[in-house]
FISELUM-819460 format. One record per residue: y, z, x of N, C-alpha, C, O, CB in turn. Coordinates in steps of 0.05 Angstrom, whole numbers, plus 32768, in hexadecimal, padded with zeros to 4 digits. Glycine has a CB too. Example, Ala and Ser with C-alpha at 12.3 -4.5 7.8 and 13.67 -1.06 7.14 Angstrom:
<atoms>
7F8E809C81087FA6809C80F67FBE809C81087FBE80A9811D7FA780B580E27FD3808E81017FEB808F81118001809D8102801780A1810C7FF48072811A
</atoms>
This chain:
<atoms>
829A7CB482A9828E7CA1829B82977CA5827C82997CBC827382707CA182A0829B7C92826F82A37C97825082867C99823B826F7C94824282B67C798245828E7CA0822482787C9F821382767C84820682677C8181F3827A7CB481FF82857C70820F827E7C5981FF826A7C47820A826A7C30820282957C4B81F982597C4E821C82437C3C8221822A7C47821982287C5E820F82417C36823D82167C36821C81FF7C38820C81EA7C46821C81EC7C44823581F67C1D820181D77C52821481BB7C63822281A67C65821181A97C6081F981C07C82822C81927C6D821C81797C75820D816F7C8E821B81697C8E823381627C5E820C816E7CA2820B815F7CBA821481447CBC820F813B7CBB81F981697CCE820981357CBE822581167CBA8222810A7CD5822681157CE68233810A7CA4823880EF7CDB821A80E17CF1822080C47CE6821980BD7CD8820680EB7D0B821180B67CF0822E80957CEF822880897D04822C808E7D13823E80867CDE823680747D08821880627D20821C804A7D11822A80477CF9822780597D3181FF80397D1F823A80247D12824B800B7D22823E800C7D378232802A7D1682707FF37D1482447FDB7D25823E7FCD7D3282557FB97D4082527FC97D1582307FD97D2B826D7FCC7D3682857FE37D34829E7FF97D2A829B7FB07D24828B7FDC7D3C82B47FF17D3882CC7FF07D1C82D180027D1682E17FEC7D4882E87FE37D0C82CB7FE67CEF82CE7FFA7CE082C37FFA7CDF82AA7FD27CE482C6800E7CD182D180277CC682C080207CB282AF80317CAE829D803C7CBA82D180077CA182AD80027C8F829B7FF37C9D82817FE87C9082707FF17C7982A87FF67CB782817FE67CC082687FF87CC8824F7FF27CDC82427FD37CDA826F800C7CBA824B80257CBF823980107CC4821F7FFB7CB7821C803F7CA38236801A7CD7820E800E7CD981F180227CD881DD801D7CD481C57FFE7CF381EC803A7CDC81E780547CDB81D1806D7CD581E080747CDF81F680597CF881C180797CC281D080967CB981DA80AA7CBF81C580A67CBC81AD80997C9981E080C37CC881D280D77CCD81C380ED7CBF81CF80EF7CBD81E780DB7CE681BF81017CB681BE81157CA181C7812B7CA281B581297CA2819C810A7C8481C981417CA381C1815E7CA781B081767C9381BC81837C9781D0816B7CC981B481777C7F81AB818A7C6B81B681A67C7381B281AC7C79819B81857C4F81AB81B77C7481C481D67C7981BC81E47C6581C781DE7C5781DB81E47C9481C881FD7C6281B3820E7C4C81B582277C5781B4822C7C60819E820B7C3881A3823B7C5981C882547C6581C582547C7F81B682607C8381A182657C5281B782447C9181C382407CA981BE82347CB281A482367CC9819D82567CB481C282297CA18195821B7C9D817D82007C96817881F87C7F817B82257C8E817181EF7CAB817081CF7CA2816E81D17C8E815D81DF7C90814981B97CB7816481C37C78816281C37C5E814E81A17C598148819A7C4B813581D47C40815F818F7C63815A81757C63815181657C778160816D7C7F8176816A7C48815281527C7D815681397C8F815F81217C84815B811B7C74814981387CA8815181107C8E816C80F47C86816C80DB7C99817580DB7CA2818C80F47C6F817B80C87CA0816480B57CAF8171809A7CAA816780947CA5814F80BB7CCB816F808B7CAC817C806C7CA18174805A7CAC818680617CAE819D80677C81817480407CB3817E802A7CBC818D80217CA7819880267C91818C80167CC9817F80147CA681AC800A7C8E81BE7FEB7C9D81C37FE87CB581C580207C8581DF7FD97C8C81C57FBC7C9881D27FBA7C9181ED7FB97C7A81F57FA17C8B81C37FBA7CA581FC7FB87CA382167F997C9B82217F857C9C82137FC07CBD821F7F9A7C91823B7F7E7C8082417F647C95823D7F637CAD82437F7F7C7482667F4F7C84822F7F397C9682257F427CAB820A7F317CB681FB7F2F7CAA823F7F577CAD82087F5E7CBE81F27F5C7CDB81FB7F5B7CED81EB7F4B7CB881D97F5B7CE182197F5A7CFC82247F787D0782287F8B7CFE82347F4A7CFA82417F767D1F82187F897D35821C7F817D4F82277F6E7D5C821E7F957D3A82027F907D57823D7F867D70824A7F8B7D8782347F9F7D8882267F967D7782697F767D9A82347F767DAE821D7F8E7DBD82277F9E7DC382157F597DC182197F957DC4823F7FAC7DD682477FC77DC7823E7FD97DD482337FAB7DDC82687FC97DAE82437FE17D9F82367FE67DA4821A7FFC7DAB82117FDE7D8382377FCE7D9F820B7FCE7DA481EC7FD67DC081E67FE87DC481D67FB17DA081E07FC97DD381F07FCC7DF081E77FE67DFD81F27FF27E0E81E57FB27E0281F07FEE7DF4820A80047E018218801C7DF08218802F7DFC82237FFC7E09823380207DD9821080387DCC8214803D7DBD81FA804B7DCA81EB80387DBA822E80357DA781F2803E7D9681DD80327D9981C5803E7D8E81B2803C7D7C81E380177DA681BE80087DA481A97FFC7D8D819C7FF77D8B818480137DAE819A7FF97D7B81AF7FF17D5F81A67FCF7D5F81AF7FCA7D6381C780077D4581B67FBD7D5A819E7FA27D5881A27F947D3F81A47FA27D2B81A07F987D6581907F797D3B81AA7F6F7D1B81A97F707D16818B7F777CFF81847F4E7D1581B77F6A7D2681797F6A7D1C81607F857D1481577F857D0281467F5E7D2F814E7F9B7D1C815F7FB27D1081557FB77CF581617FC57CE481547FCA7D21815A7FAC7CEF817B7FB07CD181847F9E7CC281837F9D7CAC818F7FB77CCC819B7F887CCD81707F6D7CBA816E7F717C9D81667F637C8A816C7F597CC681587F877C9D81557F8A7C8381447FA57C76814D7FAF7C6281427F8A7C8A81207FB17C8281617FCE7C7B816D7FC97C63817C7FB37C6181877FDC7C9381827FD77C54817D7FD77C3B818F7FDD7C4181AB7FEE7C5281B17FEA7C2781867FCE7C3081BE7FD27C3881D97FEF7C3181E47FFE7C2581D67FBD7C2A81E97FF67C3881FD800D7C318207801C7C13820280327C0E81FA80097C35821F80087C05820B80137BE6820C80197BDB81ED802C7BCC81E97FF87BD0821B80077BE381D780117BE281C080257BEB81B480357BDE81A880057BE881B580267C0681B9803F7C1681AE805D7C0B81B980727C0B81AD803B7C3781B980577C0181D780717BFD81E580807BE581D380997BE681D1806D7BF3820680747BD381C680807BBD81B880927BCB81A280A87BC0819D80697BA881AA808D7BDE819980A07BE6818380B47BF6818D80C47BFF817C80947BF4816E80B97BFD81A680CF7C0E81B180DA7BFD81CB80EB7C0881D880C47C2E81B980D17BE881D280DA7BD881EA80FA7BD581ED81077BD8820280CD7BBA81E881047BD081D5811E7BCD81D081357BE681DC814C7BE281E4811F7BCA81B281287BFD81D981337C1781E381377C188201814A7C24820B81217C2E81DB81247C0A8211811E7C098231812A7BF6823F81377BFD825481047C04823881277BD88235812D7BC6824181467BBF824481507BB4823081227BB6823A81587BC1825A816F7BBB826081827BD1825781997BCD825181737BA2825581757BE9825781857C02824D818B7C168264817C7C14827781747C118237819B7C258264819D7C3C8274818A7C538269818B7C5B825281BA7C45827481787C5E827A81667C71826E816D7C8F827B816E7C95829381477C68827381717C9F826581777CBE826D81607CCF826581547CCD825081917CCA825E815A7CE1827981477CF3827281487D0D827D81547D11829281317CEA8277813D7D21827081407D3D828181257D3F8292810E7D44828981437D5A826B812D7D3B82AA811C7D3982C2810F7D1B82C380F87D1382C081047D5182C281287D0D82C8811E7CEE82CA81087CE782DA80FB7CD382D481327CDE82D481037CF782EF80EC7CF1830080D17CF182F680BF7CE282FE80EB7D01831380D07D0282E380B77D0782D380B57CED82BE80A47CDB82BF80B97D2682C380C87CEE82AB80C77CDB829980C47CBA82A680B17CAA82A380E07CE1828780D87CB682B380D87C9B82BD80BC7C9382CB80AE7C7F82C580EE7C9982D280B77CA782DF809B7CA382E680857C9B82D780737C8C82DF80937CB782EE80877CA782BF80777CA582AB80797C86829E80667C798298807E7CBD829880917C7F829B80967C658290808E7C5082A280827C3D829980B27C61828A80947C5282BB80907C3F82D1806E7C3E82D080647C2882CF80A07C4B82F180607C5382D080467C5182D380367C4082BF80257C2F82C3803D7C6982D480417C4A82A780367C3D828E803E7C1D828680307C0C827B80407C4F8277805A7C1A8291805F7BFD828C804E7BED82A1803E7BDC829780807BF68290804E7BF282BA80417BE782CD80247BE582C9801B7BCF82CE80477BF482E280147BF682C27FFA7BF782BE7FF17BE982A47FDF7BD982A47FF47C1182BF7FFC7BF0828F7FF57BE9827380007BCE826A7FF37BBE825C80007BFF825F801C7BC88273802C7BAE826B80307B9D828180397B87827A80467BB48260802C7BA1829C80337B9082AF804E7B8D82B680547B7A82C480297B7B82AA80667BA282AA807A7BA182AF80847BB382C980757BC682CF80847BA5829A809B7BB082D780A47BBF82E880C37BC682E180D57BB682E7809E7BB4830380C67BE082D580E07BE982CB80F47BEB82E480EE7BF282FB80DD7C0582BB810B7BE382DA81227BE782F2813B7BF282E381517BEB82E9812B7BC9830381377C0282D381517C0D82C481627C1E82D381597C2D82E5814A7C1C82AC81797C1C82CC818D7C3582D881887C4D82CA81887C4D82B181AE7C2F82D581837C6682D8817E7C7F82CD818E7C9182D2819C7C8F82E681697C8782D481927CAA82C1819E7CC182C5818D7CD682BC817D7CD382A981B57CC282B981907CF082CA81807D0782C781927D1E82BB81A27D2782CB81747D0F82E481927D2882A481A07D3F829781987D5782A581A77D6A82A681997D428278817E7D5982B281767D7182BD818C7D7582DA81977D8A82E181527D6E82C4818C7D5B82E581987D6182FD81B97D5F82F881C77D698309818D7D4D831381C17D5582E681DB7D5282E081E67D6F82D681FD7D7582D981DF7D3C82CB81D47D8082CA81DB7D9A82C381D27DB082DA81D47DC882D681CE7D9F82A781C97DA882EE81BE7DB8830281D87DCE830881F07DC7830881B57DA3831E81CF7DE7830B81E77DF4831881F37E03830281FC7E1A830581FC7DE0832581F37DF682E982077E0482D381FD7E1882C8820B7E2982BC820F7DF382BD81DE7E1B82C981D37E3582BB81BE7E4082CD81B67E3582E181C67E30829E81B67E5B82C381A17E6482D781887E5382D981797E5882ED81997E7F82CF81817E4182C9816A7E3082D081757E1282BF81877E0E82AE81487E4182C381617E0082CE816D7DE382C381557DD782AF81517DC082AA81737DCB82DF81497DEC82A781337DDE828F81417DD3827781597DD98273811D7DF6828281357DC3826681427DB78250814E7DD2823881657DD2822E81297D9F8240813E7DE2823481447DFA8224815C7E08822B816E7E0E821B812E7E0E8225815C7E0D824581777E1C824F81867E0D8251819B7E1A824D81797E288265818C7DF3825681A07DE2825881AC7DDD823B81C57DDE823981967DC98266819D7DD9822881A37DDA820F81B17DF1820281C57DEE81F4818D7DD7820481A57E07820781AF7E2381FE81CD7E25820C81DF7E3081FF81997E3D820881D27E1D822581E97E22823481FC7E0C822782147E14822681E37E1F825581F87DF8821F820B7DE6821582117DE481F582247DDA81EB82037DCD821F81FC7DF081E981FF7DF081CA81EB7DD981BE81E97DD581A5821F7DEA81C181E17DCD81CE81D27DB681C681B97DBC81B781AA7DCB81C381CB7DA581DC81B37DB581A3819E7DBA819281827DB0819C817E7D9881A181A57DAD817981707DC1819F81547DB881A8813D7DC6819481327DDC8199814F7DC281C9813A7DB7817F81297DBF816781087DCA817480FE7DE1817381267D9F815180FD7DB4817F80DF7DBB818180DD7DB0819A80DD7D97819B80C97DB0816980DC7DC181B480DC7DBD81CE80BC7DB281D580A87DBD81CC80E77DD781DC80BC7D9E81E580A47D8F81E580967D7C81D0807E7D7781D080957D9E81EA80A97D7481BC80A47D6081AC80BB7D4C81B780D37D5281BA80A57D68818D80B07D3481BC80BD7D1C81CB80D67D1781BA80EA7D1981C780A97D0181CC80D97D1181A280EE7D0D819A81047D238197811C7D1C819880EA7D03818780FC7D3B8193810D7D528193811C7D5681B181347D5B81B480FA7D6B818B81097D5481C781137D5381E1812A7D3B81E9813F7D3E81F580F97D5181F3811E7D2281DE81317D1081E0814A7D1181D6815E7D0981E281287CFE81DA814A7D1D81BB81677D2181AE81777D3481BD81907D3281BF81677D2B819081677D4B81CA81767D6281DC817E7D5481F381937D5D81FC81657D7C81E581767D43820081797D33821A81957D22821281A97D258220815D7D1F822181957D14820281AA7D0281F581C37D1681F181DA7D1181F9819F7CF481D781BC7D2B81E681D57D4081E381DE7D4B81FA81F67D4E81FE81D07D5781D381C97D53820D81D67D5C822981E47D45823981F47D4A824A81C07D69823C81DD7D2F823381EA7D19824382067D12823982167D09824881D87D018242820B7D16821F82217D0F821182337D2C8218824B7D29821D82197D0781F082297D438217823A7D5B821F82427D55823A825A7D58823F822B7D77821E822F7D4D824E82377D4B826B82527D38826E82637D3D827F821D7D3F827D82547D22825C82677D10826182827D1C825782967D178264825F7CF7825382817D30823C82957D398231829E7D4D824782B67D51824982907D428215828F7D58825482987D708267829E7D64828782A57D72829A827E7D8A8268829B7D4E828882A77D3F82A082957D4682B9829D7D4682D082C67D4782A7827A7D4D82B082677D5582C482607D3C82D682637D2782CA824D7D6282B782587D3B82EC824E7D2682FE82317D1E82F6821D7D2C82F882507D31831D82337D0582EC82177CF982E382057CF482F7820B7CE6830A821A7CE082D681EE7CFF82F681DB7CF6830B81BF7CE9830081AE7CE1830F81D57D0F831D
</atoms>
């Protein structure tokens, strides 16, 4: 695959194990190998519930951060152009696309049908682990603040472009 196609790198942070509990979205739109637009926002999860373990141990997002944030359906209208009719790339696409699917279906009445790629699967076997931080370190892709949705989406876009440059089989 050449660098001349378009895709959106997507990352969600969630408030719990429930896939509809998205509390932050990060998106990076890439055209012909160049980032043309980015978006990041907090999203109020259902009932503004955020599991304390997720806040303290993963992303640092607490209910007071999302108290005045829009719900998923309100937020989606600002970034739908990143998703609709786009190739979606994520590091662990199974997780992020499951969240996208659950939220769009439940809160917007939409069933997404995007073509997807997973940088975790694409880089599997190249390093001792296939986690985002390990893959970034192994490829020289910058990961500023792991578990910040925009930082993770930027890193994912970089990993996908690096995979294309290195001729890796995209999965």
